[in-house]
C-alpha positions as CSV (number, residue, x, y, z in Angstrom):
1,M,-107.1,-112.4,-24.4
2,K,-106.0,-108.8,-24.5
3,Q,-107.5,-106.3,-26.9
4,L,-105.8,-103.4,-28.4
5,F,-107.8,-100.4,-29.6
6,L,-106.1,-97.8,-31.8
7,I,-107.6,-94.3,-31.9
8,Q,-106.5,-91.9,-34.6
9,V,-105.8,-88.5,-33.2
10,P,-105.8,-85.6,-35.5
11,A,-102.3,-83.9,-35.9
12,V,-102.0,-81.0,-33.5
13,T,-99.2,-78.5,-33.6
14,P,-98.2,-77.8,-30.0
15,K,-98.1,-74.2,-28.9
16,N,-95.0,-72.6,-27.2
17,V,-92.5,-75.1,-28.7
18,E,-89.1,-74.7,-27.2
19,D,-86.0,-76.8,-26.4
20,V,-86.7,-78.4,-23.0
21,D,-83.9,-80.0,-20.9
22,I,-85.7,-82.8,-19.0
23,E,-82.8,-83.5,-16.7
24,P,-83.8,-80.9,-14.1
25,I,-87.4,-82.2,-14.3
26,I,-86.4,-85.7,-13.5
27,T,-83.9,-84.7,-10.8
28,E,-86.6,-82.7,-9.0
29,L,-89.1,-85.7,-9.2
30,I,-86.4,-88.0,-7.7
31,D,-85.6,-85.5,-5.0
32,N,-89.3,-85.0,-4.1
33,S,-90.0,-88.7,-4.0
34,S,-87.0,-89.9,-2.0
35,N,-89.1,-90.8,1.1
36,L,-91.6,-92.8,-1.0
37,L,-88.7,-94.6,-2.7
38,Q,-87.3,-95.5,0.7
39,F,-90.7,-96.5,2.1
40,K,-91.4,-98.9,-0.9
41,K,-87.7,-100.0,-0.8
42,L,-87.3,-99.2,-4.5
43,I,-83.9,-99.0,-6.1
44,L,-83.8,-96.3,-8.7
45,S,-81.0,-96.1,-11.3
46,Y,-80.5,-92.8,-13.1
47,Q,-77.5,-91.1,-14.6
48,P,-78.3,-87.4,-14.9
49,Q,-77.4,-86.0,-18.4
50,T,-78.6,-83.1,-20.4
51,T,-81.4,-84.3,-22.6
52,I,-83.2,-81.9,-24.8
53,I,-86.7,-82.5,-26.2
54,K,-88.4,-80.0,-28.5
55,G,-91.9,-79.3,-27.4
56,N,-94.2,-77.5,-25.0
57,R,-92.5,-77.4,-21.6
58,K,-95.8,-77.7,-19.6
59,Q,-96.9,-80.8,-21.6
60,I,-93.5,-82.4,-21.4
61,T,-93.3,-81.9,-17.7
62,K,-96.8,-83.3,-17.2
63,L,-95.9,-86.4,-19.3
64,I,-92.7,-87.1,-17.5
65,T,-94.3,-86.6,-14.1
66,T,-97.2,-88.9,-15.0
67,L,-94.8,-91.7,-16.3
68,Y,-92.6,-91.4,-13.2
69,N,-95.5,-91.5,-10.7
70,F,-97.0,-94.4,-12.6
71,A,-93.8,-96.4,-12.4
72,I,-93.5,-95.8,-8.6
73,R,-97.1,-96.4,-7.9
74,Y,-97.3,-99.8,-9.7
75,S,-93.9,-101.1,-8.7
76,A,-93.7,-103.8,-6.0
77,S,-91.5,-103.3,-3.0
78,N,-87.9,-104.1,-3.6
79,D,-88.2,-103.5,-7.4
80,N,-85.4,-102.0,-9.4
81,L,-86.3,-99.0,-11.5
82,S,-84.2,-97.5,-14.3
83,I,-84.5,-94.2,-16.1
84,I,-82.8,-94.5,-19.4
85,F,-82.7,-92.5,-22.6
86,I,-83.0,-94.2,-26.0
87,E,-82.5,-92.3,-29.3
88,N,-83.0,-94.1,-32.6
89,G,-82.8,-97.5,-30.9
90,T,-79.5,-96.7,-29.1
91,I,-79.3,-96.4,-25.3
92,L,-77.7,-93.1,-24.4
93,H,-75.3,-92.9,-21.4
């Protein structure tokens, strides 16, 4: 049986809030991991598009990098990975 623990985190207003286009961040991650993707025989689907998130650039970059690395690290060889964007329940293309 899996257990889920919920922790209430106090609301924090991020500092240095700006509009951050995450497309270059993702593109750089993909470019820098091309050898690893080939080594693990992972197939990555990604359609670059301008996607703006309002927030702290450093924190957003750290979050995206962590999620990307986690996906690669815990994917089995020959897995298919997709990076998609969903806004209000709708997949964006």
